[in-house]
C-alpha positions as CSV (number, residue, x, y, z in Angstrom):
1,M,13.7,37.3,-38.1
2,I,16.5,40.1,-38.3
3,S,15.0,41.8,-41.3
4,K,11.5,41.8,-39.7
5,R,13.3,43.2,-36.4
6,Y,11.1,40.6,-34.4
7,G,11.2,37.4,-33.1
8,R,10.9,34.6,-30.4
9,I,13.5,31.9,-30.1
10,V,12.9,29.0,-27.4
11,N,15.3,26.4,-26.9
12,V,15.0,23.2,-25.0
13,S,17.9,22.5,-22.9
14,A,17.7,19.9,-19.6
15,L,18.0,20.4,-15.9
16,G,21.1,17.9,-16.3
17,A,23.1,20.9,-17.9
18,V,22.7,23.1,-14.9
19,R,23.4,20.4,-12.4
20,G,25.1,17.7,-14.2
21,I,24.2,14.0,-14.3
22,D,26.3,11.1,-14.1
23,V,24.2,9.0,-16.5
24,D,25.5,10.4,-19.8
25,P,28.1,13.1,-19.9
26,T,28.0,13.8,-23.8
27,Y,24.6,14.4,-23.2
28,T,24.7,16.6,-20.3
29,A,27.7,18.5,-22.2
30,A,25.4,19.3,-25.2
31,K,22.7,20.6,-23.1
32,A,25.1,22.7,-21.4
33,G,26.6,24.0,-24.7
34,L,22.9,24.9,-25.4
35,L,22.4,27.2,-22.6
36,G,25.8,28.8,-23.7
37,F,24.6,29.5,-26.9
38,T,21.2,30.5,-26.1
39,K,22.6,33.4,-23.8
40,S,25.3,34.2,-26.6
41,I,22.6,34.5,-29.1
42,A,20.0,36.3,-26.8
43,R,22.6,39.0,-26.3
44,Y,23.4,39.2,-30.0
45,L,19.9,39.1,-31.2
46,G,18.6,41.5,-28.6
47,K,19.2,44.6,-30.5
48,Y,16.8,43.2,-33.1
49,N,14.1,42.8,-30.6
50,I,14.5,39.2,-30.7
51,T,14.5,37.2,-27.5
52,V,15.9,33.9,-26.8
53,N,15.3,31.9,-24.2
54,A,15.6,28.2,-23.0
55,V,13.6,25.8,-20.9
56,S,15.2,23.2,-18.7
57,P,12.9,20.6,-17.6
58,G,13.6,17.7,-15.4
59,P,13.0,14.2,-16.3
60,I,10.9,13.7,-19.2
61,D,9.1,10.4,-19.7
62,T,10.7,9.0,-23.1
63,E,11.7,5.7,-24.0
64,L,15.3,6.8,-23.7
65,S,14.7,8.0,-20.3
66,R,13.1,5.1,-18.8
67,K,15.9,3.0,-20.3
68,Q,18.8,5.3,-19.0
69,L,17.6,6.8,-15.8
70,P,17.5,4.6,-12.8
71,K,14.1,5.3,-10.9
72,E,15.9,6.5,-7.6
73,M,17.6,9.1,-9.7
74,V,14.4,10.2,-11.0
75,A,12.9,10.3,-7.5
76,G,15.5,12.3,-6.3
77,I,15.4,15.0,-9.0
78,A,11.7,15.4,-8.5
79,R,12.2,15.5,-4.7
80,S,15.1,18.4,-5.1
81,S,13.2,20.7,-7.8
82,P,9.8,22.4,-7.2
83,W,8.7,22.4,-10.8
84,V,9.8,19.2,-12.1
85,V,6.8,17.1,-13.1
86,L,7.4,13.0,-13.4
87,A,6.0,11.8,-16.8
88,L,6.2,15.1,-18.3
89,R,5.8,14.7,-22.2
90,M,7.0,17.1,-24.9
91,K,3.4,18.0,-25.7
92,S,2.7,19.2,-22.4
93,L,6.0,21.6,-22.6
94,M,4.7,23.1,-25.4
95,P,2.4,25.6,-23.4
96,Y,5.5,26.8,-21.5
97,C,7.5,27.4,-24.7
98,S,4.3,29.3,-26.0
99,L,4.2,31.7,-23.1
100,L,8.1,32.5,-23.7
101,R,7.3,33.2,-27.3
102,T,4.2,35.5,-26.1
103,I,5.7,37.6,-23.4
104,H,6.5,40.9,-25.2
105,G,9.8,42.1,-25.1
106,M,11.1,39.8,-22.1
107,S,14.4,38.1,-22.1
108,L,15.4,36.2,-19.1
109,V,18.8,35.9,-19.6
110,R,21.2,36.4,-16.6
């Protein structure tokens, strides 16, 4: 990407990285680290016309989340976040990632 002076990178973090969750602190820490990495690498690669963004969806319906997340916690998250879609599956997250990849020259780093 650097040699071509163009690129789009979209990382998938988690809503828990922003809010923190008490179910799995190591998962939360890893996803929060990914947000920090995304911001740093976006600043570093910006001069090469490479944008780096992260999406942080709410609960995604996976086997792991069904085992680990209490139903009342998922319901509370859904009520508190306007864009959380319960039963969201990774394949339906892809259009959002594709949108970020196609927005020319836009970086959402704050």
